[in-house]
N, C-alpha and C positions, 0 to 999 in steps of 0.2 A: 174727600177731605182735602182742604187747602194745603199746599206745600209751602213750608217755611224755607226760603232760599238759603238763609244763613245756616240752618240746621242741615240742609241737604249738602251744602258745600263742605261743612265740617265732617259729615259722615263720609263724603267722597274722599276727603283727604286721609281719613283713617283707613279706608278700604281701597285706596288707589291701586295697589298691586293687582287686586282681583279685578277691578274695573278695567285696567289697562289690558290684562290678559283676555278678558271677554270682548273688549272693543276692538282689539287689534290681533285677530287670529292669523291664520295662514293667508298670505297675500293681502293683508289688511282687511280681511272680511270678518265681520262680527261672528262670534261663536256662541252657542248656547251651552249651558252647563246644568247638570242635574244636581240634586242636593248632595249626593255622595261625592260627586266631582268637586263641588265647592268645599266640602269638608276636607277632602284630601289636599286640595290646594292650600287651604288655610293652615293645616297641620304642617305642610311642607314649607311654605313660603312666609307665613305670618304666625310664627310660633308664639309670639307674645300676646296674641289675641285670645282673651279669656271668655268672651261671650259665646253662647251656643249658636250653632250654625242656623237653626230654625229662626232664632231671634234676629240674627243678622240679615237673613233673606227677607224676613217680614219688614224690618226697618227700612231696608233698601227699596223694597216694593212700595211702601207707604210714602217714601220721599221721592219717588219718581226715578230712581236709579236703576231699577229692574222692572221687567214685565214678563208675563208668561210667554214662553217660546211658541212660535207658530208650528214647530215640529211636534211638541208634546206638552201636555198640561203639567207634567212633572219636571219640566226644565225651565230655565229662565235665561233671558238675554237682555242686553242693555237697549233702551229705546234709541231710535235713530239719532235724535238730537244729542243725547248724552254720548253716544258713540262718536259723533263728529267732534264734539268738544274734547273728549279724551284723546282722540287721534291728533287733534290740533296741538294739544299739550305735549304729546309724545312725538311730534314731528313725523307722524305716520299717515299723512293725508292720502286720500284716495283720489284717483283721477275723475274729473267731472267732464262730461261731454261738452264740446264747444257749442252744441245746440242750446245749452243752458245760457251761455253768454248771448247768443243770438236772440233768445226770447227776452232777456233783460234789456237788450238794446232796443228791441221793438217797443217795450214798455216805456223806455226813456223817450222814444220818438212820440209816443202818445202823450206823455206828460209834458213834453216840449210844446206840443200844440195847445194843451190846456194852459200852460204858462203864457203863451202868446195871446190866447183869448182873454186871459185875466188882465194882461197889460192893456189890451185894447179897450176894455170897459172900465179899467181902473179899479178892479176888485182885488183889494189887498188880501183878503182871507183866502180867496181861490188861488192867488199867486203863492201864498205861504204854504198852502196844502200841496200844490204841485211841486214846489221847491223841496219840501220834505221827502216826497216820493222820489224826486230826482236824485237827491243826495243818497237815499237808501239804495237806489239802483246803481249809482256810481260805486258805492262802497261794496255792494254785492259782487259786481263785475270784477273789481280789483281783488276781492277776497278769493274768488274762483281762480283768477289768473295766478295769484300767489300760491294757492294750495296746489294747483296743477304743476306749477314749476317745482315746488318742493317734493311733490310725489314723483315726478319724473327723475329728479336727481337721486331720490331715495332708491328707486328701482334700478337706476343705472349703477349705483354703488353696490347694490345687492348682486347684480349680474356680474360686475367686474370681480367681486370678491367670491363668487360662486356660493353665496349664502342664500340664494333665492329658492333652492330645491326644485328648480325647473330642469327638464331635459333640454337638449339642444334644440329640438324642434319647438318646444314650448317657448324657449327664448326667442327663436326666430319669429314665431307667430306674434309674440307679444311686442317685439321691437317693430315688426312690420305694421301692426295695428297702431302702435304709438306714433309712428312716422306718418302713416297715411290718414288715419282717422282723427288724430288730435293735432299734430303740429302743422300738417299741410293745410287743414281747414282753419286752424287758428291764425296762420300766416295771412290767409285771405281776409280774415276779419280785422286784424290789427294793422295791416300795412296801409300805406298811403292809398286813399281812394276806397278802402274797405268800409264795411258797415260801421265799425266803431268810429273811424275817421269822419265819415259822413254825418252820423247822428250827433257826435260831439261838436262838430263844426256848426251844425244847425242850432244846437243848444247855445253855443257861444254867441252866435249872431242874434238869437232871440233875446238873450240876457242883455247884451250891450245896446241893442236898439230899444228894448222895452223898459230897462231900469230907469232911464231918464224921465219917463212919464210918472214914475212913482218914487222919485228920489227923496221926497220929503216924508214918505210914509215910514213910521217907526220900524226898524229892523230890516228894511228892504236893502239898503246899501251893504249891510254886514253879511246878510245871507247870500247876496249875489256874489260878493267877493269870495266868500267861503266856497261857493259852488264852483267858481272859476278855478280856485286852487285845487279842488277835488278833481276837476276835469284834467288839469295839467298833470297831477300826480298819477291818475289812471293811465293817461297816454304814455308817460315815461315808464311806469312800472310794467305795463302790458308789453311795450316794445322790448324792454330789457329782459323780461321773463321769456318771451318767445325766442329771441336771438341767443340767449344764454343756453336754453334747452336745445336749440338746434346745433350749437357748437359741441354739446356733449353727445347728442344722439347720432349725429351724422357718421362719425368714424366708427362708432359701435355698430350701427346698422350695417355698414359696409363689411365689417369684419365678420359679424355673425352670419350675414347672408353668404359670405364666402365659405365659412366653416360648415354651414348647413348644406350647401351645394356639394362640398367635398365629401361630407359624410353620406349624403344621399347617393352620390355616384359610387362610393366605395361599397355601400350596402347592396346596390344593384349588381355590381361586379361580383361580389362574394356570393350573392344568390345564384348567379349564373354558374360560378365555379362549383357551388354545392350541387347543382343539377347536372352539369355537363363535364365537370372535371376541368383540368388545365386547358383543354381545347377551347374553352370559352374565352380565354384571354387572348387568343389569336386575333379576333376582330378588333379588340381594344388596342393591341400593339400596332396593327395596321392603320388604325384610325389616328392614334396619337403617335406621331413620329418623334422619337426621342433623338434630338440632335446632340445632346451631351449629357453624360451621367455625372451627377454631383452627389455628394454624401447626403445632403439634406433632402434629396428627392426620393430616397429609398424608404419604403415602408418599414424596414427593419430598424429604423432610427427611433420609432415611436413604440410605446408600450403595446405589446401584442394584444392585450385584452381590449384595447380601444378599437381594434379593427376586426377581431375575430369573435371574442366573447361578448363584448358590449358595444357593437357597432351601432345599435339603435340608440344607445345613450352616449354617442361620441362626444367627448368633452375635451376638445383641444384647448389648452390653457391660453387665454388671450394675454397680451402684454398689458400688465396692470400699470396704468398711469395715474397720476394724481387727479383726483376728482375735485376740481375747484368750483365752489359755488359762484365765486366771482371770476369773470373771464380774465385771462392774463392780459389781453389787450384792453386798453381803457375803453369804456363804453362811451360813444359819442354823446356830447351834451346837446340836448334839444334847444332850439332857438326859442326864446321867450317871445311869444306872439304879441303880448301886450307892449313890451318894449319896442317891438318892430312897428306896431301901429303908432306909437309916439314918434318914432323916427320919421315915419311917412308923413305925419302931420307937420313936422318941422321942415321936411324937405320941400313941400309944395308939390308942383307938377313933376311927374316922373315919366319920361318918354318910353323907357323900357324897364318895366318893373322887375322881371326876372334877372336881367343883367345888373340892375341896381342892387338887388338882394345879394348876388354873388360878389359884387365889388365891395359892398359895405360889411359883409359878414363872412369874409373868406376863411376865417379861422374855424368855422363850423363844418360839420360833416355834410356832404352833398345831399344825403337823404334828409337831413334836418332842414336844409335850405329849401329843397323842393316841397317838403311837407308844409313849411311855414308859408311859402308862396301860394300853395293851393288853399290853405286854410284861410288866409287873409282874403283871397278873392271870394271864397264861399261865404264870408260874412256879409257881402253886399253893402259894405260900409262906405265905399268910395265910388265916385263916378269914374267909370273906366271906358276905354275905347280900344278895340282890337285892330291893329294895323293890317292892311291887306297885303303887305310885302313880307315874305318869309325871310328870316335871318338865321344866323348860326352863332351859337355860343360854345366855345371850346373850353373845357376844363381839364384838369389833370387826369380825370377818370373817364369822362364822357364828352360827347358832342351833342348839343341840343339844337334841333331844327324846329323853329316855332314862329308864329306870328306875334310880334311884340304886343304886350298889353300896356297901354298908357294910362296912368292915373292922372286925371286932369287937375285935381287939387287935393290937398291933404285934409280936408275937413268936410 
């Protein structure tokens, strides 16, 4: 039976507390519920609901909001697409592997080649088809980046407030995986020279070179301009999301790694004491030479149960600081490459392009300047010549040794 979207959304709004609970269970994993569990939930949380539970489940199933659970035929769960939608509304996004971004970027590269072929033969329909696929890929990549950023901040907030119900070791493993599997890999993708930078620069070059051949075709100038805006927004958002997450995760990773090491060491020492008595502490004292005793170094300062009864669940309270979604430091503004190209065309011949960029745009962050320098050269829009004599450019933060790239003319 066909699903009526307006009826489905109306039913979802009426039963949203139930959908949210089923879509965002422990650690944001979807959970299945039996008929009796659904009845108990409605009686407890939705006391104004007068419809019978069987009718509610049947209506939700008919409208695509529920499906039979993979665990049991007598239980139901929300479909994947519905769960993602509910988690988005509730700001409980789940982490998506950076490999998903890599696969989308590979598809963007394929569609870029298709767009270039369409420009070469003047096929407007093929170009419009490739453009639509490219815009979808750009928005999908940005959506994954934003959802991962919000999921990371959400998990950090839960860890800092101790509301995540994880043991110390689980927190350590989670933060370690988050740092190594997600952020480190994501940094290689979004940074200068990474896959995102490379594929988006190629796409910009294809659009700016090819759109001139079809400038009189209906809709081509508008969709090309919109695609360039989407590319710019994706670059800025991905860069912002990555660096904001790194600023939040780095100090927490360092602290939890320290706490985990301390708890593991204390556990090993207590195990030796349990087997061999106080004599087991002699090698420890000989190995760790105490040069000075201070009050905060004594184990007696901490709750006894943390070290004796519950050492496996050691929970040293971290220093709770404000979790800011926006960084305290202002995020550097990226240099508009279209404006840079206009300045290049007005300037004419430029003997040292990198030096020229730093002199004319000194108010921007160095990362932004080097990124713009790299992207403009990747466009292959200007005739260039590399000097054989190495030179040096000193800035406040770095010294650049390079062979100057000369732009012979600006058009």
